[in-house]
N, C-alpha and C positions, 0 to 999 in steps of 0.2 A: 156891295160886299161880289168880289170872286169866286169865286167855288167849284166844286162839283156838281152840285144842286143838292137839292133836300135829303136826298135821298142818297146820301155820304155811305161813301164805303172805311168805315173805325176798325184802325187796329190796336187792337190793345196788349200795348208791351211787357215784358215779366221787369220787373225790378230787379236792380243791382246794388242798392245800396242798403248793409247787411240789415237786416233782421227789420226790413218793409216790407210787412204782409199783407199791407194794407192793398184795394183797387180801388180805382173810378168808377168800373163797370161791375157790377156785382151780375152773376146765372142771369138771376130775375130780369134785370134792366135787359140787360143783353137780348132777352126774350120779349120784350116792347119794343124794343127800336127795330129788332128782323122783323115781327109782324106789321112794324110801319113801314116796312121797305127798303131798310138799311141792310148794310153788307155788311158782317160784324168779323176780323178775324181775328183770334185771341191766340197772343205764344205760351207753349206749356210755359209751366212754373214750379218749380218744386217748393217755393217760400208761400206764394201765395193763399188767404186765408180762404179761399174756393176753388176746392178741386177741378181740374182741365172736364174729368169729366161732367161736371157741373153745367160746364160751356156747351160741350157738342153736345148734349144731351135735348139743350131749346137753339141747335144748330150752328152753330158758330163753327167756323171753319175755322180747325188747330193749328198754328205752323208754330215750326221749331223756336226755344227759347233765342230771343237777341239777331232774330232775322228783319229786324224793320226798316233798315236801312235800306232794303232790299223787297221792298214793299212793291207794288205801283207807285208811279208817281204823285197821282191823285188822290191815295190812302193819306186820312189825317191819324195821326201818332196818338193816342193819347197814354199817358202813364200821372207816377204820381211825384215820387221825387228827381233828382235832374237826371239829365242822363252820363254816359260815360264820359271822364274826364279825357277828352282827344280836342283835337283840331279840324276835324274834317267840316270840309258845307255842310252842311243839312238843306234839304232838296223838298221835304214835305212838310206840311202843314202839321204843326205838334200843340199839343194841351198837358200843362202839367205845370209844376211850380217849380220857375228857374226860377226865384232868390236872383233877380239881374237888375230889377229896377229900382231900387234902393242900395244902388251905390255898393252892396257887396261886392265882395273880392271876388275876383272870374267875370264880372259882370259884364265886362267889354269884349271879352274871347266868348262868351255864350252871346251876346247880338251877332257879333262879327261873323260866326259858325252858318247861323241863315243869312244876316245879309251875301255873303260869299255863296253859298250856295241858292239862293233864290229861293229858299222856304221862307215860313212863318212861326212869328212865336205869339201864340193866342193861353197866354200865363191866366192860368185858374183862380189865382188870387185875387185878380182884377179885372175878372169877371163881374160886373155891376149894375146894378139897377139904376131908375133916372135920378134917384137919390142919391149915387154912389156908393149904398149897400151892398156887399157884395151877395152873388144872387146863392152862391154854396160853402162850406167852408166846415173844416173840420172841427174850427173851435171848443164844439162843447167837449169832444172826448178830449182833446187837448187841453185845454183846463183840466177835467176830472182827473187822468191820466198823472199832471202834471202835483196836484196833488195829494191825489194815491201815493204819488214816492216822497212828498215830502215828508208823511207821515210813516211811510215808511224808512223811510232812512233815519227820521227821531226817534225811532220805535228800536231802531239796531243800534243807536247810540245808546239807547238806556241799557239793551241787553248786554249789549258787545263790549261796549266800551271803547277805546282807541283802535280795534278792529277796522278797518277798513268795508267800507260797502261793500259786498259783490256783486259780480253779474245781477240785472235784473232777470228774474225768473216770467217765463214767457207762460201765459194764465190764457184756457179755453175760455173766457168769458169772462162779464163784469160779477158773477154770484162769486165765482171761486177768486177775482182779486178782493174785491168784499169782505169774503168769508177768511181767509187767509190774511189778511189786512186787519180782521177784528181780532184772531187769535198773537199775534205780534203786539197790538195793543194791549191785549189783555197781560203776555206776559211783563212788557216796559212799564205796566202801569203796576206791579209790584214792586219796580225798582224804584219811582217817580210816583212825588204825594199829587199829582192833579196832570190832568189833559192839556196839550200845549196851547198855545194862542198862537191863531194864526191870523196875520194879515194879509188880504187880497186887493189890490191896486189891479183897479180894470172888475171892477164887483163887479158891473153891471152893461156889461160885454160877452159875446157866447161865449170866451173861455174862461171868465170870472163868473158865470153862472150854473157851468159845467163845476167850476174847482168849489163852488160854493154847497151843490149838490149832492160832492164825494162828500163833505164834511157833515151834511145831512143826515147822509146814509149810514154814518158811523157815527150817527147819535150825538153827534159833538154840539154841547149847546150853543146858546148863540150869542154868549156873553163873552166870548173861545174866540169870538170871528170878530175882525175890523174890517169894516168893508168902506174903501175909498174905490172912487170915481174921477170925475172930470172936473166937481167941484173943490171938494175933496183935494186935491192936488193943481190946483187953478195956481195956486202960491207962487210954483213949480219948488225944483227940490234943492239938495237935499231933503228926507225927512226925517227926524230922528228918534219919530215915533216910532218906526222899521226895528229899531234894537226893542224896542220894550216888547215883541214878540217871537217867542220861540222860532216860529214859521214865517216865511214870506216869500208868498206869490205871487209874482209878477206876471198879470195878464194883457198887460195894457197892447194898444193898440196902435203899432209905433207907426208914427205919419208924415213924421218931421223934424225937427231939432228940437230937443226939449234938455232940459236940465235934468242931472243926472239925480235918483230917488234916492240910492247910497254911495260912496265914497270908498275908495281904500282906507286915508284917513280916520273914517267911523270906524275903521270894522276892530281900532284899537284902541276905541273907547269902550267903558262898561255896557255891558248886554246880558239880554236873554238870549239873543236871535242864535240860533245854532244850524239852521237847515235854511238855505235861498234854493226857492225851485223860478227855473229864470224859464217861463211857457212863451215867453214871448222870442226869448232863445234869438235875438239878433250881437251876435256879442263882435263881427268884422264890421256891422256898421257904426258911421261915424253918428249915429243916432242913439246908439244903445244906451238906457236909462240906465244901465247898470252896470259903470264900467271897473267892476273890480275883479274879470276874468277876459278874455282872449279869447280862446276855440270851445266848442262847442262838447258836449259831454257823449256818450252812446249808450245804448243798449248792458254791451259788455263790461263798458267802464264807465256806469253811471255817474260817480262824483267827484269834485272837484276839493281839494281840502285846500281852504284858503290861508293865506299866509298872514295870520293874525295870533295876539295871542294865546286866544282859547279857540276848542276847534270849532272851526265854523265851515261845514259842507255848503258846496254849488254842486246842482243837478241843473243840465240847460243840452236837451236831448230837442232835435229840433223834427222829428218825427215821430211826440209822444204818440197821438194818436194809434200807431200802431201796436202799442202794448192793448189794445183790444178791435183786433181787425176786422171782425166782421160787423160786429154793432156799428163802429164807424163807418166802414163804407158802406154799409147800409145805409145810414143817415145822409152820408155826403151824395152816395148814390140817386139817394132820393131827391134831389135835393137840385140834384145837374138834369136827371131827364128830362125835363120839359124844357133845358136849352140846347142839351143833346135833338131832342126831337126837330131841332129849329136848324141846325147845323147845316152851312151852303146856303142861308137865306138871308135876309136883310135886318133881321131880328136884332134891334139896339145893341144890346146884348155884346151880340159878333162886332160889332160894324164900331163899338168903344174898345174894344181890347184890340183889335188892328189897328187902328188911331194910334192907342197908343205905343203898341210897336213899332209904328211906323216912324213916333218923335226918336224914338229910342233910336232907330237905323241912321235916321237922319243925323244922328250924334256921333256918328263913325267912321 
């Protein structure tokens, strides 16, 4: 793999997606890279969950926000979410979640920007080991946050009736999130006879494990959780069992074409289902297993009320771990650090990512 060598210049860019507070590089992990001989530049940010001073204190060079395009050409640009929606050529090597390899809307423009500028995309979602398993992922925190939102939306329905679910309140940490949820659940239980039943599909994966953890920490009994994975879905969908649960948490890893789990026609049937949390969140993909909606939601507008005889709220936020940015960033950063330390080398994780990019580049 060609590159600047093992002691690379890593440039952490500021995020532009609203409510994106995570980072792929914490101050502590930046220090470890600096101690290993890397040059670390960090763009200043008013939204990142770690303060600028925390980076400068460990020896990172601070740069103005949004100046990564003017970084030295050998720099490797590190981020989380998509780049600003432009068509300018990209000359650098970039690490981020590009959402360009599953047929998502805009994938061609993304790849062409790299091709025209001579840059390279190393997609964080496709850094995999020999067995094809991702070496670093936010999945646990996506599932945890997605389940938390599902419970919160259900509680809101019990307490406030037909009132729309409000903007998501940002929290300091997991403890604050759980305390607030428990209080709202207690209020909801004064109006509901029982805790909701939840169905989790993809229960054995990272996302599913995070969702289960949330329910456990809220003291949901096992009898209220239906946990499905590959064996339960092997027959193909749709699955009417989803309708028998108040909450449906979709945590499945979409890797190819599959039958839908739920269809619009099913929403007209008698059902208990009143909240869908689509953690997988891929409405623009032709492989979306929940084809009952066509656009993501956001922290400022977290819920879509689906067109059906009885109220059914759906949430599909594509950066859920930003609800708990410090915990999720620390976890992801710890997973990434061993591989960041090999940047510029022939580590198979990076060569596989480069080969994947080249295969898509050749299609444009």
